[in-house]
C-alpha positions in Angstrom: 244.4 -109.6 205.2 246.6 -108.4 202.4 250.3 -109.2 202.6 252.6 -106.8 200.7 255.3 -109.0 199.2 258.6 -107.1 198.9 260.6 -110.3 198.6 263.5 -110.2 196.1 262.7 -113.7 194.8 261.0 -116.0 194.5 258.8 -112.9 194.1 255.3 -111.6 193.7 253.0 -112.7 190.9 249.6 -111.3 189.9 246.7 -112.9 191.8 244.9 -113.7 188.6 248.0 -115.6 187.4 248.2 -117.7 190.5 244.5 -118.5 190.4 244.7 -119.7 186.8 247.8 -121.7 187.6 246.1 -123.3 190.6 243.1 -124.3 188.4 245.4 -125.8 185.8 246.9 -128.1 188.4 243.5 -129.5 189.1 241.9 -129.5 185.6 243.8 -128.1 182.7 241.7 -126.8 179.9 238.7 -128.9 180.9 240.7 -132.0 180.0 240.0 -133.7 183.3 243.7 -133.9 183.8 246.2 -131.8 185.7 248.8 -129.8 183.8 251.3 -131.7 185.9 250.3 -135.0 184.4 249.8 -134.3 180.7 252.5 -135.2 178.2 255.0 -132.5 177.3 254.7 -133.7 173.8 250.9 -133.3 173.7 249.2 -130.7 171.5 247.9 -128.9 174.6 251.4 -128.3 176.0 252.9 -127.6 172.6 250.4 -124.7 172.4 251.7 -123.4 175.7 255.3 -123.5 174.5 254.4 -121.8 171.3 252.4 -119.0 173.0 255.2 -118.5 175.6 257.7 -117.9 172.8 255.3 -115.7 170.8 254.7 -113.6 173.9 258.5 -113.1 174.5 258.9 -112.0 170.9 255.9 -109.7 171.0 256.7 -108.1 174.4 260.4 -107.5 173.6 260.2 -107.2 169.8 262.5 -110.2 169.3 263.0 -111.0 165.6 263.4 -114.4 164.0 267.2 -114.1 163.9 267.2 -114.8 167.6 266.3 -118.0 169.3 263.9 -117.9 172.3 264.6 -120.8 174.7 263.1 -122.0 177.9 265.8 -123.9 179.8 266.5 -125.1 183.4 269.3 -124.5 185.9 268.6 -120.8 186.6 270.8 -117.9 185.7 273.6 -119.6 187.6 273.8 -122.2 184.8 274.0 -119.5 182.2 277.1 -118.1 183.9 279.0 -121.0 182.3 276.7 -121.9 179.5 277.0 -118.5 177.8 280.8 -118.6 177.9 280.9 -122.3 176.8 278.8 -121.4 173.7 280.3 -118.1 172.8 283.9 -117.8 174.0 286.8 -119.8 172.5 289.8 -120.8 174.6 291.9 -118.4 172.7 289.4 -115.5 172.9 288.6 -112.9 175.4 285.3 -111.5 176.7 284.9 -108.2 178.7 283.0 -108.3 182.0 281.8 -105.5 184.2 281.7 -106.4 187.9 278.7 -104.8 189.6 278.1 -107.2 192.5 277.4 -110.7 193.5 276.0 -112.2 190.3 278.5 -110.6 187.9 281.3 -111.8 190.2 280.0 -115.4 189.9 279.6 -115.0 186.1 283.3 -113.9 185.9 284.4 -116.9 187.8 282.6 -119.4 185.5 283.6 -117.7 182.3 287.3 -118.0 183.2 287.0 -121.8 182.7 286.3 -121.4 179.0 288.4 -118.5 177.8 290.0 -115.2 178.7 288.2 -112.7 180.8 289.0 -109.0 180.9 287.3 -107.3 183.9 287.1 -103.9 182.2 285.4 -102.2 185.2 284.3 -102.8 188.8 282.5 -100.8 191.4 283.7 -103.1 194.2 285.9 -100.4 195.7 282.8 -98.5 196.6 280.8 -101.5 197.8 279.0 -101.8 194.4 277.1 -98.6 195.0 277.3 -97.4 191.3 277.4 -98.7 187.8 280.9 -98.2 186.1 280.6 -96.2 182.9 284.1 -95.0 182.0 286.0 -97.9 180.6 287.5 -99.1 177.3 287.2 -102.5 175.6 290.2 -104.0 173.7 289.9 -104.6 170.0 289.0 -108.2 169.2 286.9 -108.7 172.4 284.2 -111.3 171.8 281.4 -109.8 173.8 280.6 -107.6 176.8 278.9 -109.2 179.8 276.8 -107.1 182.2 274.2 -107.7 184.9 271.4 -105.3 184.1 269.9 -105.1 187.6 271.6 -106.0 190.8 269.2 -107.3 193.4 271.6 -107.5 196.3 273.1 -104.0 196.0 270.1 -102.2 194.4 271.8 -100.8 191.3 270.6 -100.9 187.7 271.6 -99.9 184.2 269.4 -96.9 183.3 270.7 -97.3 179.7 272.9 -99.9 178.1 276.6 -99.5 177.0 277.1 -98.2 173.5 279.6 -100.7 172.2 280.3 -102.3 168.8 280.4 -105.9 170.1 277.4 -108.0 171.3 276.3 -107.5 174.9 275.5 -110.6 177.0 273.2 -109.6 179.9 271.9 -111.3 183.0 268.5 -109.7 183.1 267.0 -112.0 185.7 265.4 -109.3 187.9 264.3 -106.7 185.4 263.2 -108.7 182.3 259.9 -107.4 181.0 260.0 -104.4 183.3 260.8 -101.9 180.5 261.4 -101.8 176.7 264.9 -102.7 175.5 266.6 -102.6 172.2 267.3 -106.3 171.5 269.6 -105.5 168.6 272.3 -104.4 171.1 272.4 -107.9 172.6 273.9 -111.1 171.5 272.4 -113.0 174.4 270.0 -112.2 177.3 269.4 -114.7 180.0 267.0 -114.5 183.0 266.0 -116.8 185.8 262.2 -116.5 186.0 261.7 -116.2 189.7 262.3 -112.5 190.1 260.1 -110.9 187.5 258.9 -113.4 185.0 257.4 -116.4 186.8 258.1 -119.1 189.4 261.5 -120.7 190.0 262.4 -123.6 187.6 262.5 -122.1 184.1 265.2 -119.9 182.6 264.7 -117.7 179.6 267.4 -117.4 177.0 267.3 -115.1 174.0 270.3 -115.7 171.7 271.3 -114.4 168.3 271.6 -117.5 166.2 274.5 -116.4 164.1 276.8 -116.2 167.1 276.5 -120.0 167.7 278.7 -122.7 166.3 281.7 -120.4 165.9 284.0 -121.9 168.5 286.2 -125.0 168.3 284.8 -126.8 171.3 282.9 -130.0 171.8 279.9 -128.8 173.8 277.7 -131.4 175.6 274.4 -131.8 173.9 272.3 -130.4 176.7 274.5 -127.4 177.1 274.5 -126.4 173.4 272.0 -123.7 172.6 271.6 -125.1 169.1 270.1 -128.2 170.6 267.3 -126.3 172.2 266.7 -124.1 169.2 266.4 -127.1 166.9 264.0 -128.9 169.4 261.9 -125.8 170.3 262.9 -126.0 174.0 261.6 -129.6 174.2 264.8 -131.7 173.6 264.0 -133.3 177.0 261.0 -132.7 179.3 260.8 -129.0 179.9 259.8 -127.4 183.2 256.1 -127.7 182.5 254.5 -125.9 185.4 256.9 -122.9 185.8 256.8 -122.4 182.0 253.0 -122.4 182.0 252.9 -119.9 184.9 255.5 -117.7 183.1 253.3 -117.8 180.0 250.3 -116.7 182.1 252.4 -113.9 183.6 253.5 -112.7 180.2 249.9 -112.7 179.1 249.1 -110.5 182.0 251.9 -108.1 181.2 250.6 -107.8 177.6 247.1 -107.2 178.9 248.4 -104.4 181.1 249.8 -102.6 178.1 253.1 -104.4 177.7 256.6 -103.4 178.8 256.0 -99.7 178.2 253.2 -99.7 180.6 255.2 -101.7 183.1 258.0 -99.2 182.9 255.6 -96.4 183.7 254.1 -98.3 186.7 257.6 -99.3 188.0 258.9 -95.7 187.7 256.0 -94.4 189.7 256.6 -96.9 192.5 260.3 -96.3 192.6 259.8 -92.5 192.7 257.5 -92.8 195.7 259.9 -95.2 197.5 263.1 -93.2 197.0 261.4 -89.9 197.8 260.4 -91.4 201.2 263.9 -92.6 201.8 265.5 -89.3 200.9 263.0 -87.2 202.9 263.6 -89.2 206.1 266.4 -88.2 208.5 266.5 -91.9 209.7 267.0 -93.7 206.3 269.4 -93.3 203.4 270.1 -95.1 200.1 273.8 -95.7 199.7 273.7 -95.9 195.9 274.5 -93.2 193.3 271.2 -91.6 192.4 271.4 -92.1 188.7 272.1 -95.9 189.2 269.4 -96.6 191.7 267.4 -99.7 190.8 263.8 -99.4 189.9 263.2 -103.0 190.9 265.1 -103.2 194.2 265.3 -100.2 196.5 268.1 -100.8 198.9 268.4 -98.6 202.0 269.8 -98.5 205.5 268.9 -96.9 208.8 271.5 -94.5 210.3 270.9 -95.8 213.8 271.4 -99.5 213.5 270.0 -100.1 217.0 266.6 -99.3 215.4 266.9 -101.9 212.7 265.0 -104.7 214.4 262.3 -102.3 215.5 261.7 -101.1 212.0 261.5 -104.6 210.7 258.9 -105.4 213.4 256.9 -102.3 212.3 257.0 -103.6 208.7 255.8 -107.0 209.8 253.0 -105.4 211.8 251.8 -103.6 208.6 252.1 -107.0 206.7 255.0 -105.8 204.6 256.9 -109.0 204.0 260.5 -109.5 202.7 261.9 -106.0 203.6 265.0 -107.3 205.3 268.1 -106.8 203.2 270.2 -109.5 201.6 272.2 -111.4 204.2 275.5 -110.3 202.7 274.8 -106.6 203.1 272.1 -106.2 205.8 269.9 -103.1 205.9 266.6 -103.2 204.0 265.4 -103.9 200.5 262.0 -103.2 198.9 261.6 -105.2 195.7 258.9 -103.7 193.5 258.5 -106.1 190.6 255.8 -105.7 187.9 253.0 -107.4 189.8 253.3 -105.1 192.8 250.7 -102.4 192.9 251.6 -98.9 194.0 249.3 -99.3 197.0 251.7 -101.7 198.6 254.5 -99.2 198.2 252.2 -96.6 199.8 251.8 -98.9 202.8 255.6 -99.3 203.3 256.1 -95.5 202.9 253.5 -94.8 205.6 255.4 -97.3 207.9 258.6 -95.3 207.2 256.9 -92.0 207.9 255.3 -93.1 211.1 258.6 -94.7 212.3 260.5 -91.6 211.4 258.1 -89.4 213.4 258.5 -91.6 216.4 262.3 -92.0 216.4 263.8 -89.1 214.6 
């Protein structure tokens, strides 16, 4: 029985990656030891760290003037860590509010400096990405959330600004090519599109660090982890290894360009099915619809439970929308094949024929 995993995260991973990870837990590289019990200072694990960094750099074309870090604490820790490292108490950063995660990032940043919320789509229930706003001269950076898993919106292209962009890219990292030179810092919790929960990727431009007059705790200073190659303390060994395997898989599939093509095809199929049905609708602006997370609702809410039951019967798992907004959500990350989307689309068509 194949289960089609539409969960928003922790999310789907390629079968080959999970099989290799499982084997490593039993016997890592024929050492007779589990990956979970070898030293994080060993040559074997140092090679994992080095390959993981090399894959990030290769897949996203990250130059040496950026540090590539594998940290802990999830994207939620980066809400404050980014501001702590980049924003002085007498400085201001611009934030765009596009939903749950950007709202939380704004809250944390205010503890370290000024925050100018230059735009928000809250008044329309976060159904679009704001584009028409201005940024005051002297602003330190612009913070965005590149893809919004809860509301299902995504930046199709990034703002054209003359200051560094800081981006929470947790749910669309490695899903498409991006121009790293636009960004001062990118952070991503792994569990949506990179690997399992427990490791957080940070890509930061080195020359932005050390410019503020603040005594930063050692563990929260990006420079600490750059100097120690992400091994200042014991790194998250297992999720980092699985993320490395997953990045290997992405590279073998043709890299982020191939991922973008695959993801676009899945999203097209999904949104066409939503738009063609008299029962379902997507509330989001068409140009801002997420390729990763298709959010949709049913016009007759009395049928909501019946549709979820039909999804379960077809082994489509995780279609229920986020608890804060309800409705439905189909998360279609890199590892999902188009055949799974085809199954869900067929469920929608059959349900529509029965109830429309």
